[in-house]
N, C-alpha and C positions, 0 to 999 in steps of 0.2 A: 504493499499499500505507499502509495505520495504521502508526504505531508503536506496538504492542504489548509492555506489558514484565508480569513477574511484579513483584507489589510485597509480597508479605506472605506467608509459608510456615512452615505447621508440620507436627506431625508425632509421635505417642507415641513412648513409649517403648517399643521394641519387646522382648515378653514370649515365653517360650516356650512360656505359656500362658495362656488370660486368662480361662477358665473362669466366673468371679464376671460377667463382664460380658457384654453383647451388642454386637452389633454397631453397634447406636445409641448405646449407653455408651459404649462404644470410640470414636467417631467427634465426638459431640458436644464434648469439649472442645478439638480443635484447631481446628472449626469456630468457636468461641467464641474462641480465640487470634488467629486472624487478619482476623476480625469488630474486633477490638479493638485488632489493629495499627492499623490504616488505619481504624477510627471510623466504621467503616460497619455500618448495619443488614443484615439479611436484605431489608427492602422497597427498600433503594440497588441491589441487584444486578440488573444487568441480563441474567442469564442464570447458568443451573446447570446444569452438568453433570458428572455420575458415573461410578467406573469399578470396575465387582464384578464376580464371579463365581458365578450361582448353583450351579454344579457343585461348587464351593470350602464354598458353603453349604448346600446339600443341599437347597436348595426351589425354586421356580418363582417368579419376581419379586421374589427377596429383598429388590431394591435399594427398593422402597417402601417398607420397614418405616425404612430411612436417610434417606429423603425425608420421610417423617413426621417425625421430629427436626430433621431442617432447616428444615422450615413450608411447607409448600404452598400452604397457605391464607391471605390471597387466594392467586388463583391467579398460580404464576410461571411464565415459561418457562425450560423443564429438559429435559435430556436424559439419557440413561447410555447406556453400551457396555461389552459384556461385553468387555470387554479393561481391561490395565493404565492407571491415572487418568492417561499421560502421553498415551494417545489419548483421553482427552475431553479435556485441556488441548490437543489439536488440533483438536477440535469446536470447543471455544470460540474456541479463537486465531481459526476461520473466521468462527464467528459474530460476530465483534469488527472481521474483517478487513468482512462486507456490509457496514458499519453499522446491523445491528440493535441492537446494544449496544455499551455504554462500559466496562461494568466486568463480571466473569465471575465465579464460583465455582465450584473446582474439587475435587473429593476424591474419594479413593478407600479400599480397604480389603478385609482377608481376615484372616480365620481360619480358620487350616492347620491348629491344634491339636488340633481334634475330630475329624478323620479322615487317613489316611493319601495326603499330596498326593500321592506317587511316582505312586500309583497312580489319584488323581482325575487326573494331570496326562495321561494314558494317552488322554484324551476328545478332545486335541487333533491328534490322529491323523490318517491317513484312515482310513474306516471300512472300509475295504474288505482292505486290505492288511496295512498297519501296526498297525490299531487291535486286531485280535482275537490279533493276537500279545502284546497287555500289555506289548511293553519298556517299561518306567518311565522316569523322568526321569533318573536319576543312570546308568542303562544306557545312555541315547543319546548322553547327555553324556562317558562311559569312552569310547563309540565314536570320537565323535570329539576326545577326550583322546588313541586311540589312533592316527587317523591322523596329527595332528602330532609324538607321536614320529615314529612312521615315516617322515614327511617331512624327519624334523630340524630341527623348528622349535622347538621345546624336549624339556626330558626330565624327569624328575619331581621331581629336585632343584631346576629352575629355576619350578616350579608349585609345589613347597613353600616356594617363596620369595617367590612373589605373593601367599599365604594368607599371611606372617608378615608382610610388608610392610601389608598390608591392615588386619590385625587390630590392630598397632602401632599406624597410623595413627586407629584408630576411638577409639583410648585418651581422646581428647580430647572426644568426641562421645557426651554423656550419654545419649542415645539408643538407642546401640549395643546389640547383644544379647550380642555376640561380642566381650572387649576381650583386648588383650594377648597374652600366648606362649598358642598352644593348638597340641596335640603334635599330630604328622602321623596319626599313629593308624592303623588297620588296614585295609586296602583295603573300602572300599566293593564297586567295581567294579574289578577293575582297566583300566588304571594310576592311577583313582583313590582317595584316602583319606580319610579322614574329614574330615581336614582343607585338602581340595582342594573340599568340598561347603560350600554354603550352609548356617545354620541354620535348621529348619523356625520359624515363630510366628508373631504374630499383631501386626498394627498398621496403621496408618491414617495419614492426610497429607491437606493443605488447601494449594492456594493461591488467590492471588488475585489476576487479572490487570485492565489497567485498560491506558485507551488514551490518547495524548498525554498532553495538560495535566491529563488526571486523573489519570496516573497518577504524576505530578510533584507534584500535592497531597497524595497520599496518601504518597510515600514520600521522604525527603530523595536517596536513589541505587538508581533503580528497575533492575531488570535486564530492559533490552529486549530483546525477541527478534529478532535479526536474520535467522534464517534458520531453517524449519523445514521438512524432510519425512521422510518415512516410506515403505519401500518393503518388500517381500516376496518370498521366495525362492519356488522351487516345493517343493510341499507332500510331491512323494515324496522322503523321502530318498535315495532310491537314483538319481536322476539330479541330485543333489547333490555338489559338490565343497566335503565337511565344513571342509578346511582352510582355504577363504578364505571371506569375507561378502559378495560383489558389493551386495547390496542394502543392506548399509553405506555401502559407500564411493557408491555413488551417494547414495542419501539427504542424506551429508553435502556430495557433491559439489552438490546443489540447493540446500544448507543454509547453502551459503558458506564452509564450515569452511576449506578450501583456500586461499581469497583473502590469510588474513594467520595469522601463528601464532597460538595460542592457549597462555594459560599454564596453566589445569584442565582437566581433563576426569574428569567424572562417568560412569563407564562400568557402565550393570549387566552385571556378569556376573556370575552366581551361582556358576559353577565359573572355579575358577584358569585351566583349557584354554580358555576362553571370551574370556581376558581378553588370551591371544596371538592370538585371531584380531580381535580387534577393533584391538588397536596396529597390526594391519600392515595391517587395513582402511582405519584413519585416518593412518596416516602419522607415529605420536607417539612420537615420540623420548626420552632420557631426560630433557630439559629442559623437561618438561610433567609437573605435577604431577597425577596420575592417581590416582581416588578419596581423595583427603587427608580423607573423612568415613569410611575404610574399607568403602565400597560393599556391593555384597552381599552380599558373604561376612562381613559384620560383624552384616549385619540384610537378611533377606529376606524380609517379608512381604509375600506371592504377591498379586498386583494392586495395590499400591503401591508396592512399588522402584522402579519405574520413574520414577513422580511423585517421587520422592524423592529420583531421580539431579536432574530438574529443579531440585528446589527444595533442594537443597543448594550446587547451582552459583550458583544466584540465592544463594543466603543470601551465599558467601562474596562475592559484587559487591556487596549491601546491605553488609558487613561493612565493603568498600575492599582485601580480603586477594585480589582477582581483578580483572581490567581486561576480559577478555576471554576464554570459558569453553567448552567442548562438553559436553553432556548428550546423553546416549544410554538409550535402553529400550528392552525389546527383551521378543518372547511368544514362545510356540510351543517345538518342541524343534531344540536345537544352531542358537539365534541366527536362526530362521524369518523373525522379523519384528523389523524393526528402524527406529527413531524417532532422529534427529536434531539436534538442535538447536544455532544459536548463541547466545550471553547476552551480555551490554556491558553496561559501564557506560556513563556519558555520556559520559567523558573520553576514551574509547578509540576512541568514534563520530565524537567532535569531531575 
C-alpha cells in the first residue's frame, strides 16, 4: 500500500443562499486556494474527481459545468461520483494506490437553496415501497430519533445538548453557517426540533491528495490516510435496526479505527440523533474531541459536508492540533451509507 495524505483543504463560507453565484463561481475560489497552498498548477494534478448531485442541481450532467471551471483541456484524467465528495476522495485514493497518479484534486459542491432539499432527498429511497410515500429526510431522521429514545439511548434534553455543543464549537470556525446559541425551537417532526436539524445552505470544498515524498514536499505536516473504508446498510428501512449502525462499525474496523485511540472525530451527523448512533458504533467516549469544527449541525452543504469532515480532520493535523483523527461521512436516509477514515500526523505513525 502506498502512503497517501491530504496535503491541502479549503472550503467556502457556507451561506443560506447564494443566488448571485453559479456552482462554478462558488467552487472556483476553493480550487484556487488548495492549488495555491501546494504551489501546484492544474496541469500538475494526476487525477481529478468530483462529487455532486444532478437531482440537487435540477439538470442532467451538471458536473460538466464545474469541470469546465477546473479546466478539462488539454485532456485530463477525470471522474465523478453522484455522491458526497468523501466518496470522490475514496476513488482518488484508490487511483493513487494503483500507481496511476501521484497527486489528485478532489472537490464537491451543493446548492440546496433553490429547491426543497427535504423533497429532493426522497429520491434516495427505494422507488417501489418507500419512495411513493414521500417521507422526507427530517421525517425519517425523526423515526430514527424516536427509536433511540424508546430504546433508552438518549432523550430530547441530551439531543439539545449535542446541538448546543456543536454550535458553540463552531464559534471559532469562520466558515460555519450557524454559530453560538441556537434556540431549540418548535418541533419540525417529533421528537426533532429546529435545533436538532441541520441548516439548509450552499457550499463547496476541495482537497488535494498526494503520495509519499510528493506529499512531504507539498505540506509541512501531511495528514496521512492510514485506513479508509465504506459500507452500506440494506436499502429497505424496515429491515434495519435504526438504533445501530453496523456498516459504520465495519468500515471503522476495516479502516483500523480500533487499533489505537483517536484524539479527534469529525462525524457527519446532520441530525443530533445520528451523533448518538455514530458514537455508539465507533466507541467514542468523552476523551475524544467530537466535531470541534461544529460538524454538519453548523454547516451542511449537501454533497460537500462529508468531504468537509475529512478536510477538517486533516486541517487539525496540519496545524498540529491532532495526531490521530477519525473522519466519517454518510449518505442516504438514517445513516444508510457510511465512510470512515483514519488520519495521522507523521509523528503519530512513527
